[in-house]
RODO-2510 file (C-alpha; in nm, 4 decimals, decimal comma):
residues 506
     n   res          X          Y          Z
     1     m     5,1965    -4,2192    -0,0760
     2     p     5,0121    -3,9748    -0,2375
     3     p     4,6594    -3,8547    -0,1301
     4     p     4,4169    -3,9328    -0,3612
     5     r     4,3041    -3,6710    -0,6281
     6     f     3,9173    -3,6300    -0,4984
     7     q     3,8851    -3,6697    -0,1509
     8     s     3,5189    -3,6602    -0,0374
     9     k     3,4157    -3,3346     0,1747
    10     p     3,3288    -3,4223     0,5469
    11     k     2,9066    -3,5475     0,5596
    12     k     2,7368    -3,1994     0,7275
    13     k     2,6076    -3,2733     1,0836
    14     k     2,2492    -3,3389     0,9943
    15     v     1,9672    -3,1201     1,2065
    16     p     1,7115    -3,2915     1,3537
    17     e     1,3686    -3,2123     1,2459
    18     p     1,1712    -2,9942     1,4824
    19     v     0,9337    -3,2150     1,6712
    20     t     0,7404    -2,9865     1,9610
    21     a     0,5633    -2,7008     1,9131
    22     e     0,8639    -2,4972     2,0160
    23     e     1,0958    -2,6416     1,7926
    24     w     0,9021    -2,5582     1,5281
    25     f     0,8269    -2,1799     1,6342
    26     d     1,2313    -2,1487     1,6495
    27     k     1,2884    -2,3390     1,3291
    28     g     1,0403    -2,0219     1,1843
    29     v     1,2053    -1,7826     1,3319
    30     e     1,5287    -1,9213     1,2038
    31     d     1,4255    -1,9458     0,8282
    32     e     1,2527    -1,5405     0,9375
    33     e     1,5691    -1,3926     1,0137
    34     n     1,6847    -1,5831     0,6310
    35     g     1,4329    -1,4665     0,4614
    36     e     1,5373    -1,1163     0,6141
    37     r     1,8581    -1,1666     0,5308
    38     w     1,7823    -1,1346     0,1474
    39     r     1,4988    -0,9272     0,1928
    40     s     1,6961    -0,7013     0,0377
    41     g     1,8702    -0,7839    -0,2405
    42     d     1,6947    -1,1192    -0,3731
    43     k     1,3402    -1,1210    -0,2592
    44     v     1,2208    -1,4432    -0,4895
    45     k     1,5204    -1,6166    -0,2296
    46     s     1,3486    -1,3975     0,0871
    47     g     1,0220    -1,5111    -0,0361
    48     r     1,1201    -1,8654    -0,0062
    49     w     1,2193    -1,8337     0,2927
    50     f     0,9715    -1,7131     0,4409
    51     h     0,7015    -1,9273     0,3406
    52     k     1,0009    -2,1677     0,5275
    53     a     0,8922    -1,9913     0,8242
    54     l     0,5573    -1,8989     0,7359
    55     e     0,5056    -2,3157     0,7020
    56     a     0,6770    -2,4066     1,0617
    57     y     0,5120    -2,0899     1,2882
    58     e     0,1391    -2,2675     1,1159
    59     t     0,2799    -2,6405     1,2513
    60     s     0,3639    -2,4776     1,5868
    61     l     0,0085    -2,3661     1,6223
    62     r    -0,1668    -2,6935     1,5057
    63     l     0,0467    -2,8912     1,7383
    64     s    -0,0412    -2,6845     2,0568
    65     p    -0,4511    -2,6101     1,9605
    66     l    -0,5546    -2,5569     2,3484
    67     r    -0,3059    -2,3456     2,4517
    68     p    -0,1667    -2,1757     2,1040
    69     n     0,1682    -1,9474     2,1099
    70     f     0,0889    -1,5684     2,0522
    71     d     0,4611    -1,4970     1,9357
    72     a     0,3933    -1,8115     1,6700
    73     a     0,0106    -1,6379     1,5795
    74     y     0,1391    -1,2836     1,5567
    75     n     0,4723    -1,3841     1,3018
    76     a     0,2509    -1,6172     1,0869
    77     a    -0,0066    -1,3240     1,0355
    78     h     0,3496    -1,1070     0,9436
    79     i     0,4953    -1,3125     0,7317
    80     q     0,1864    -1,4142     0,5925
    81     y     0,1616    -0,9841     0,5151
    82     v     0,4510    -0,9857     0,4270
    83     l     0,4234    -1,2407     0,1281
    84     a     0,0672    -1,0649     0,0359
    85     s     0,2770    -0,7186     0,0157
    86     s     0,4967    -0,7367    -0,3128
    87     a     0,4855    -0,9751    -0,6187
    88     a     0,8152    -0,9632    -0,6125
    89     y     0,8711    -1,2224    -0,3358
    90     h     0,7105    -1,4758    -0,6129
    91     e     0,8760    -1,5825    -0,8917
    92     d     0,6088    -1,5956    -1,1392
    93     g     0,4781    -1,2971    -0,9494
    94     l     0,1172    -1,2104    -0,9005
    95     t    -0,2416    -1,1679    -1,0770
    96     r    -0,4834    -0,9715    -0,8641
    97     d    -0,6869    -1,2573    -0,7563
    98     e    -0,4042    -1,4408    -0,6324
    99     h    -0,3044    -1,1075    -0,4590
   100     l    -0,6494    -1,1005    -0,3461
   101     r    -0,6509    -1,4596    -0,1793
   102     l    -0,2807    -1,3674    -0,0296
   103     l    -0,4144    -1,0333     0,0941
   104     k    -0,7707    -1,2242     0,2815
   105     r    -0,5331    -1,4763     0,4255
   106     a    -0,3066    -1,2373     0,5152
   107     v    -0,6202    -1,0971     0,7682
   108     e    -0,7463    -1,4252     0,8528
   109     c    -0,4077    -1,4828     1,0066
   110     h    -0,4263    -1,1565     1,2226
   111     i    -0,8216    -1,2559     1,3315
   112     r    -0,6499    -1,5518     1,4041
   113     a    -0,3823    -1,3568     1,6226
   114     m    -0,6723    -1,1112     1,7928
   115     a    -0,8829    -1,4176     1,9178
   116     l    -0,6231    -1,5336     2,1424
   117     e    -0,6723    -1,2188     2,3435
   118     d    -1,0264    -1,4089     2,4897
   119     k    -0,8313    -1,6893     2,5799
   120     m    -0,6256    -1,5369     2,8203
   121     s    -0,5468    -1,4260     3,1404
   122     e    -0,4158    -1,0834     3,3014
   123     a    -0,1358    -1,2257     3,3163
   124     e    -0,0880    -1,3857     2,9650
   125     k    -0,1976    -1,0427     2,7712
   126     k     0,0627    -0,8236     2,9521
   127     k     0,3534    -1,0352     2,7681
   128     c     0,2230    -0,9756     2,3886
   129     n     0,2524    -0,6545     2,1947
   130     w    -0,0824    -0,5916     2,0881
   131     q    -0,0236    -0,2604     1,9732
   132     d     0,1508    -0,3595     1,7017
   133     l    -0,0530    -0,6605     1,6134
   134     f    -0,3541    -0,4451     1,5420
   135     f    -0,1550    -0,1568     1,3905
   136     n    -0,0675    -0,4197     1,1754
   137     a    -0,4314    -0,5807     1,1491
   138     g    -0,5424    -0,2401     1,0238
   139     q    -0,2924    -0,2180     0,7545
   140     c    -0,3358    -0,5433     0,6209
   141     m    -0,7414    -0,4600     0,6380
   142     t    -0,7111    -0,1584     0,4863
   143     e    -0,4608    -0,2759     0,1565
   144     y    -0,7094    -0,6070     0,0924
   145     a    -0,9931    -0,3014     0,0472
   146     e    -0,7711    -0,1301    -0,1444
   147     k    -0,6763    -0,3892    -0,3673
   148     l    -1,0327    -0,4960    -0,4178
   149     q    -1,1813    -0,1747    -0,4796
   150     g    -0,9421    -0,1546    -0,8348
   151     s    -0,8758     0,0840    -1,0615
   152     s    -1,2511     0,0823    -1,1478
   153     n    -1,6132     0,3063    -0,9794
   154     r    -1,7982     0,0410    -1,0913
   155     i    -1,7797    -0,2159    -0,8111
   156     r    -1,9605    -0,5523    -0,7430
   157     s    -2,2282    -0,4636    -0,4247
   158     s    -2,0842    -0,7643    -0,2829
   159     d    -1,7684    -0,6564    -0,2977
   160     r    -1,8839    -0,2791    -0,1985
   161     d    -1,9795    -0,4297     0,1120
   162     e    -1,6486    -0,6342     0,1686
   163     i    -1,4507    -0,2794     0,1818
   164     v    -1,6936    -0,1428     0,3928
   165     g    -1,6640    -0,4186     0,6098
   166     a    -1,2608    -0,4509     0,5598
   167     l    -1,2199    -0,0924     0,6008
   168     g    -1,4402    -0,0164     0,9304
   169     e    -1,2964    -0,2766     1,1498
   170     a    -0,8935    -0,1353     1,0285
   171     v    -1,0533     0,2003     1,1523
   172     t    -1,1830     0,0497     1,5363
   173     l    -0,8685    -0,1166     1,5086
   174     y    -0,6750     0,1864     1,4845
   175     q    -0,8842     0,3604     1,7201
   176     r    -0,7714     0,0590     2,0203
   177     v    -0,4360     0,1439     1,8830
   178     w    -0,5155     0,4690     1,9884
   179     e    -0,5825     0,4299     2,2977
   180     i    -0,3583     0,1782     2,4014
   181     q    -0,0902     0,4650     2,2877
   182     e    -0,3431     0,7408     2,5411
   183     r    -0,2726     0,5458     2,8263
   184     r     0,0966     0,4756     2,7484
   185     v     0,1444     0,8592     2,7711
   186     q    -0,0134     0,8447     3,0912
   187     e     0,1990     0,6648     3,2075
   188     q     0,4926     0,8057     3,0246
   189     g     0,3607     1,1757     3,1932
   190     s     0,2072     1,4037     2,9724
   191     l     0,1643     1,4872     2,5923
   192     e     0,3962     1,7748     2,6342
   193     s     0,6847     1,4972     2,7680
   194     l     0,6680     1,3338     2,4141
   195     q     0,9816     1,4429     2,2235
   196     g     0,9829     1,4025     1,7931
   197     n     1,3279     1,2276     1,6911
   198     g     1,3178     1,4969     1,4247
   199     e     1,3504     1,3074     1,1285
   200     d     1,0646     1,1787     0,8940
   201     d     1,0762     0,7960     0,9733
   202     n     0,9015     0,6635     0,6714
   203     s     0,8851     0,3175     0,8230
   204     p     0,5308     0,2127     0,9916
   205     i     0,4523     0,1849     1,3662
   206     a     0,4320    -0,1909     1,3873
   207     g     0,5673    -0,4687     1,2116
   208     p     0,8904    -0,5655     1,3665
   209     s     1,1961    -0,6139     1,2108
   210     q     1,2827    -0,9237     1,3400
   211     p     1,0538    -1,1672     1,4590
   212     q     0,9188    -1,2177     1,7579
   213     q     1,1404    -1,4798     2,0439
   214     s     0,9710    -1,6765     2,1794
   215     p     1,0296    -1,6623     2,5963
   216     g     1,3281    -1,8321     2,7133
   217     s     1,4566    -1,9222     2,3597
   218     e     1,7670    -1,6514     2,3821
   219     n     1,9576    -1,8809     2,6837
   220     g     1,7078    -2,2044     2,6050
   221     s     1,4943    -2,1994     2,9177
   222     d     1,1918    -2,3918     2,9377
   223     s     0,9592    -2,1561     2,7987
   224     a     0,6550    -2,2620     3,0420
   225     t     0,8371    -2,1542     3,3307
   226     s     1,0406    -1,8223     3,2032
   227     e     0,8885    -1,5242     3,3409
   228     w     0,8796    -1,2570     3,1031
   229     a     0,6790    -0,8697     2,9753
   230     y     0,6376    -0,7824     2,6640
   231     e     0,7969    -0,4533     2,7117
   232     d     0,6459    -0,1297     2,6026
   233     e     0,8393     0,0948     2,3412
   234     p     0,7384     0,4904     2,4531
   235     v     0,5144     0,6783     2,2803
   236     t     0,6494     0,9161     2,0075
   237     l     0,4974     1,2013     1,8462
   238     e     0,5975     0,9745     1,5516
   239     s     0,3740     0,7025     1,6173
   240     l     0,0585     0,9439     1,7105
   241     v     0,1049     1,0407     1,4162
   242     d     0,0910     0,7709     1,1745
   243     t    -0,1813     0,5894     1,4008
   244     a    -0,3884     0,8368     1,2900
   245     i    -0,2784     0,9362     0,9397
   246     a    -0,3429     0,5593     0,9379
   247     t    -0,7032     0,6117     1,0484
   248     l    -0,7741     0,9148     0,7670
   249     e    -0,6044     0,6571     0,4876
   250     a    -0,8408     0,3870     0,5604
   251     l    -1,1108     0,6756     0,5658
   252     i    -1,0159     0,7841     0,2218
   253     i    -1,0639     0,4732     0,0212
   254     r    -1,3945     0,4708     0,2207
   255     v    -1,5183     0,7920     0,0806
   256     q    -1,3575     0,6554    -0,2800
   257     v    -1,6781     0,3912    -0,2796
   258     i    -1,9502     0,6035    -0,0879
   259     p    -2,1288     0,7140    -0,4680
   260     q    -2,1917     0,3049    -0,5008
   261     s    -2,3109     0,3031    -0,1582
   262     d    -2,7209     0,2563    -0,0468
   263     t    -2,7544     0,5070     0,1781
   264     p    -2,4125     0,7708    -0,0081
   265     l    -2,5206     1,1178     0,1330
   266     e    -2,6205     0,9782     0,5078
   267     d    -2,2578     0,7996     0,4647
   268     l    -2,0374     1,0925     0,3079
   269     t    -2,1863     1,3160     0,6506
   270     s    -2,0448     1,0868     0,8892
   271     i    -1,7289     0,9611     0,7613
   272     r    -1,7219     1,3891     0,6860
   273     e    -1,7766     1,4499     1,0909
   274     l    -1,4976     1,1722     1,1849
   275     s    -1,2446     1,2431     0,9611
   276     t    -1,2403     1,6672     1,0695
   277     n    -1,2533     1,5542     1,4202
   278     l    -0,9807     1,2963     1,3636
   279     l    -0,7947     1,6285     1,1409
   280     n    -0,8669     1,9102     1,4154
   281     t    -0,8261     1,6795     1,7140
   282     r    -0,5532     1,4387     1,6765
   283     i    -0,3766     1,4705     1,3550
   284     i    -0,2733     1,8521     1,2916
   285     p    -0,2893     1,9583     1,6747
   286     l     0,0044     1,6773     1,7250
   287     a     0,1768     1,7872     1,3797
   288     t     0,1751     2,0977     1,5262
   289     r     0,4464     1,9991     1,7730
   290     a     0,6852     1,7997     1,5580
   291     p     0,7323     2,0360     1,2480
   292     h     0,8728     1,7902     1,0015
   293     l     0,5966     1,5776     1,0089
   294     s     0,3572     1,8592     0,8405
   295     s     0,4053     1,7926     0,4720
   296     k     0,3205     1,4914     0,5349
   297     v     0,0166     1,5226     0,7630
   298     l    -0,0644     1,8628     0,5053
   299     l    -0,0540     1,5762     0,2036
   300     v    -0,2893     1,3221     0,3511
   301     r    -0,5298     1,6198     0,4670
   302     a    -0,5181     1,7133     0,0808
   303     r    -0,5547     1,3680    -0,0118
   304     y    -0,8716     1,2884     0,1956
   305     a    -1,0446     1,6612     0,0637
   306     t    -1,0176     1,6169    -0,2811
   307     a    -1,1031     1,2260    -0,2285
   308     q    -1,4050     1,3803    -0,0455
   309     a    -1,4575     1,6233    -0,3211
   310     e    -1,4940     1,3556    -0,5817
   311     a    -1,8059     1,1785    -0,4015
   312     a    -1,9653     1,4979    -0,3217
   313     f    -1,9526     1,6034    -0,7128
   314     r    -1,9883     1,1772    -0,8101
   315     l    -2,3815     1,2237    -0,5638
   316     s    -2,4254     1,6221    -0,7237
   317     t    -2,4098     1,8072    -0,3873
   318     i    -2,0970     2,0405    -0,5164
   319     s    -2,0086     2,1136    -0,9013
   320     l    -1,7717     2,0340    -1,1321
   321     a    -1,6040     2,4262    -1,0722
   322     e    -1,6264     2,3587    -0,6078
   323     y    -1,4617     2,0043    -0,7308
   324     e    -1,1578     2,1636    -0,9464
   325     q    -1,1147     2,4815    -0,6413
   326     e    -1,0675     2,1821    -0,3911
   327     i    -0,8122     2,0397    -0,6223
   328     l    -0,6472     2,3515    -0,6434
   329     a    -0,6907     2,4937    -0,3224
   330     h    -0,5257     2,1492    -0,1688
   331     f    -0,2474     2,1663    -0,4355
   332     s    -0,1323     2,4931    -0,4937
   333     d     0,2022     2,5687    -0,5152
   334     t     0,1678     2,9389    -0,5629
   335     p     0,4823     3,0587    -0,2636
   336     l     0,3720     3,3018    -0,0071
   337     p     0,6028     3,4847     0,2462
   338     d     0,5280     3,3291     0,5298
   339     r     0,5781     2,9328     0,3617
   340     p     0,6823     2,7528     0,0610
   341     s     0,3287     2,7417    -0,0779
   342     s     0,0183     2,8132    -0,0150
   343     s    -0,0730     2,4548     0,0896
   344     g     0,1720     2,4239     0,2832
   345     l     0,3080     2,1315     0,0936
   346     d     0,7048     1,9996     0,0012
   347     f     0,6816     2,0507    -0,4037
   348     k     1,0186     1,9066    -0,3729
   349     d     0,8419     1,5917    -0,2620
   350     i     0,8289     1,3201    -0,5332
   351     e     0,5562     1,1643    -0,3478
   352     t     0,3794     1,4840    -0,3075
   353     l     0,4320     1,5792    -0,6519
   354     c     0,2910     1,2351    -0,7470
   355     e     0,0027     1,2630    -0,5781
   356     k    -0,0778     1,6339    -0,6950
   357     a    -0,0704     1,4985    -1,0538
   358     d    -0,3461     1,1628    -0,9060
   359     a    -0,5594     1,4597    -0,8101
   360     h    -0,5708     1,6024    -1,1314
   361     i    -0,6403     1,2792    -1,3669
   362     a    -0,8572     1,1859    -1,1118
   363     f    -1,0812     1,5195    -1,2166
   364     a    -0,9569     1,4762    -1,5767
   365     g    -1,1009     1,1521    -1,5783
   366     i    -1,4655     1,2976    -1,4348
   367     v    -1,5045     1,5203    -1,7195
   368     v    -1,4014     1,3134    -1,9510
   369     e    -1,7088     1,0963    -1,8117
   370     s    -1,9396     1,3504    -1,7736
   371     n    -2,2365     1,4376    -2,0016
   372     e    -2,0979     1,7001    -2,1177
   373     v    -1,7668     1,7101    -2,1823
   374     d    -1,5506     2,0067    -2,1647
   375     h    -1,2428     1,8599    -2,3415
   376     q    -1,0880     2,2298    -2,2550
   377     l    -1,1085     2,1598    -1,9164
   378     a    -1,0136     1,8014    -1,9239
   379     w    -0,6884     1,8966    -2,1227
   380     k    -0,5970     2,1913    -1,9166
   381     h    -0,5751     1,9215    -1,5675
   382     y    -0,3889     1,6670    -1,8039
   383     n    -0,1223     1,9050    -1,8709
   384     l    -0,0976     1,9722    -1,5279
   385     a    -0,0785     1,6391    -1,3506
   386     s     0,2229     1,6132    -1,6789
   387     l     0,3920     1,8901    -1,5166
   388     s     0,3790     1,7855    -1,2070
   389     l     0,5196     1,4276    -1,3215
   390     t     0,7910     1,6224    -1,4605
   391     a     0,8409     1,7688    -1,1443
   392     a     0,8991     1,5050    -0,9749
   393     a     1,1307     1,3266    -1,2438
   394     g     1,3415     1,6784    -1,2028
   395     v     1,3892     1,5442    -0,8640
   396     n     1,4464     1,1764    -0,9316
   397     k     1,5047     1,0782    -1,3415
   398     y     1,5227     0,7207    -1,2657
   399     d     1,2049     0,6728    -1,0258
   400     p     1,0561     0,3745    -1,2612
   401     q     0,6913     0,4677    -1,0741
   402     v     0,7355     0,8293    -1,2351
   403     q     0,8191     0,7422    -1,5843
   404     l     0,5574     0,5156    -1,6242
   405     g     0,2889     0,7537    -1,4798
   406     r     0,4138     1,0123    -1,7260
   407     g     0,3742     0,7255    -2,0068
   408     d    -0,0005     0,7348    -1,8787
   409     v    -0,0740     1,1022    -1,8927
   410     e     0,0726     1,1379    -2,2279
   411     l    -0,1452     0,8628    -2,3921
   412     l    -0,4424     1,0522    -2,1609
   413     r    -0,3387     1,3954    -2,3313
   414     s    -0,3592     1,2060    -2,6597
   415     k    -0,6981     1,1187    -2,6584
   416     v    -0,8698     1,4749    -2,5696
   417     n    -1,0671     1,5849    -2,8539
   418     i    -0,9488     1,9577    -2,8780
   419     p    -0,7079     2,0736    -3,1794
   420     a    -0,4185     2,1070    -2,9725
   421     a    -0,3799     1,7173    -2,8980
   422     q    -0,5457     1,6035    -3,2322
   423     k    -0,2302     1,7906    -3,3773
   424     s     0,0066     1,6821    -3,1114
   425     v    -0,1379     1,2516    -3,1372
   426     d     0,1382     1,0999    -3,2786
   427     l     0,4500     1,3084    -3,0581
   428     l     0,2418     1,2866    -2,7450
   429     r     0,1743     0,8479    -2,7793
   430     s     0,5456     0,7871    -2,9037
   431     n     0,6793     1,0045    -2,5470
   432     a     0,4956     0,7272    -2,4083
   433     r     0,7044     0,4703    -2,5583
   434     v     0,9827     0,6158    -2,4772
   435     y     0,8788     0,6968    -2,0905
   436     y     0,7117     0,3195    -2,0423
   437     r     1,0793     0,1940    -2,1993
   438     n     1,2327     0,3989    -1,9617
   439     t     1,0211     0,2451    -1,6997
   440     k     1,1363    -0,1082    -1,8020
   441     n     1,4463     0,0340    -1,7872
   442     l     1,5060     0,1224    -1,4833
   443     a     1,2837    -0,0387    -1,2792
   444     s     1,4098    -0,4194    -1,1212
   445     p     1,3394    -0,7235    -1,2453
   446     e     1,3640    -0,8233    -0,9103
   447     s     1,2301    -0,6106    -0,7068
   448     e     0,9815    -0,4628    -0,9335
   449     p     0,8745    -0,7268    -1,1963
   450     g     0,5211    -0,5539    -1,1833
   451     l     0,6579    -0,2630    -1,2365
   452     v     0,8826    -0,4063    -1,5967
   453     l     0,5746    -0,6095    -1,6761
   454     e     0,3213    -0,3123    -1,6705
   455     a     0,5648    -0,0726    -1,8301
   456     s     0,5983    -0,3875    -2,1313
   457     v     0,2312    -0,4706    -2,1759
   458     k     0,1673    -0,0912    -2,2554
   459     e     0,4850    -0,0817    -2,4891
   460     a     0,3686    -0,3369    -2,6944
   461     m    -0,0174    -0,2260    -2,7096
   462     l     0,1144     0,0861    -2,8448
   463     a     0,3599    -0,0379    -3,0570
   464     y     0,0144    -0,3071    -3,1964
   465     e    -0,1814     0,0468    -3,2698
   466     s     0,0920     0,1880    -3,4733
   467     g     0,1761    -0,1767    -3,6665
   468     d     0,4015    -0,3324    -3,5079
   469     g     0,3136    -0,6504    -3,3542
   470     s     0,6233    -0,8263    -3,2967
   471     l     0,6052    -0,6798    -2,8819
   472     i     0,2621    -0,7779    -2,8557
   473     k     0,3447    -1,1502    -2,9373
   474     a     0,6668    -1,1261    -2,6860
   475     v     0,4861    -1,0239    -2,4144
   476     g     0,2229    -1,3368    -2,4692
   477     n    -0,1242    -1,3499    -2,3059
   478     g    -0,0864    -1,5270    -1,9704
   479     g    -0,2647    -1,4172    -1,6555
   480     r    -0,0326    -1,1332    -1,5598
   481     v    -0,0725    -0,9800    -1,8917
   482     k    -0,4747    -0,9935    -1,9035
   483     v    -0,4785    -0,7813    -1,5315
   484     v    -0,2371    -0,5367    -1,7103
   485     v    -0,4727    -0,4783    -2,0653
   486     a    -0,7782    -0,5028    -1,8452
   487     e    -0,6566    -0,2106    -1,6233
   488     a    -0,5363    -0,0320    -1,8748
   489     v    -0,8699    -0,0022    -2,0335
   490     s    -1,0290     0,0527    -1,6990
   491     e    -0,8525     0,3887    -1,6780
   492     g    -0,8611     0,5095    -2,0327
   493     l    -0,5890     0,4398    -2,1618
   494     f    -0,6626     0,2359    -2,4523
   495     g    -1,0043     0,1270    -2,6127
   496     m    -1,2655    -0,1507    -2,5071
   497     e    -1,1608    -0,3798    -2,8305
   498     w    -0,8513    -0,4772    -2,6051
   499     l    -1,0451    -0,6679    -2,4226
   500     q    -1,2238    -0,8454    -2,7132
   501     r    -0,8655    -0,8915    -2,8527
   502     f    -0,7550    -1,0420    -2,5387
   503     g    -1,0430    -1,2967    -2,4528
   504     i    -1,1181    -1,0519    -2,1191
   505     g    -1,4773    -1,0734    -2,0004
   506     g    -1,7741    -1,2080    -2,1014
***
């Protein structure tokens, strides 16, 4: 007898639902590993697995309220931060408010995990990866503060206080990481025994690539009876430098909000002292032992110096000319006999070139805002920013972020009130549309949806101002579109009439 044409597939064995806290933790680890597998490809699918992992970890913690699992708390905080780190993990993207809520929740999850330290014995504490937890928490708080700050120089007092508090806590946490590292250096022998790996590793020193495993999870033994301890990784020059640089990056954001402080001059003095000590006693001496880190160190020093100069100018403690000199001194690419540039920076590096452009754009923006506008000076610095981004495109013409920056600079140049700009206004605006279109075409809709949306909205706004309303209809009037419009207006790319056109604000 011939077999039937359609044969039923054998039913998959149903996996039993987790019951205990340990089983839910193991499910979280499995779901997180699935999320990691899709992370470089389909981020939305990766995000779905991460959401499942987060739910499993939270369930594990709820089932064991009196003796919460450190690893479950650690992994939940880590996953919450991953989901907050990019809109690409979310099918519908993220508005600014949604992004802030996720980051704040990630901060709260890290605080919850750190609070477990007070409930543990000394023996239990040795089983936990406090260094990575503190570092991750500092990164999370710094990113939350940066997002809350936004691109505006006018911050609500309540937001300012929250920014200052988050950054102060981040700096404290980085200091704890540093103390742990110093203790391990003493255990290893001495600083002289540390060796760099000879490469510029851009991955953070904390944040494991794989979720933390519960004790005994690999061989099925009972976690309550297994003897285990967290194994410390050796401290390297790179990890020490990364901790010090992360501290300085938090201070950079702190400096940017000083002009709106209740005691701005005192704050500027205290942060200058703290950062100078950090640079002179930690960052620069360490970098001299690892030459491959020198450009990275000099770049963060340049960023701090220009941020401090901007704050000092806004507080009228230095002149505009002195502020300009700080930028030119720290971002000079004039070659010298003993080094590739007078600032020591690597001007074949895209990040360096983009940071240089940002410094010139910030300076030109302040010039335009000033009471007696020196349009020629603004034009000069917008041109320097344009040259820097052109050089970055020469390094990699397929970088969508560089193309987006070039579009923004062309728009800013078109608004400067000098004959050269007025004569070229149509060309500059046309160039901006080309760069925005390039960004749209080069950015991945799956992994870089924010870039695609931003470029699409800006191209549509330009087209509308040129008489073509079809693109602006196509992008719609949703919440994420309004966020792009509001930020473009705050950055001086478009006029205030766009806020009314989209019904933004009061």
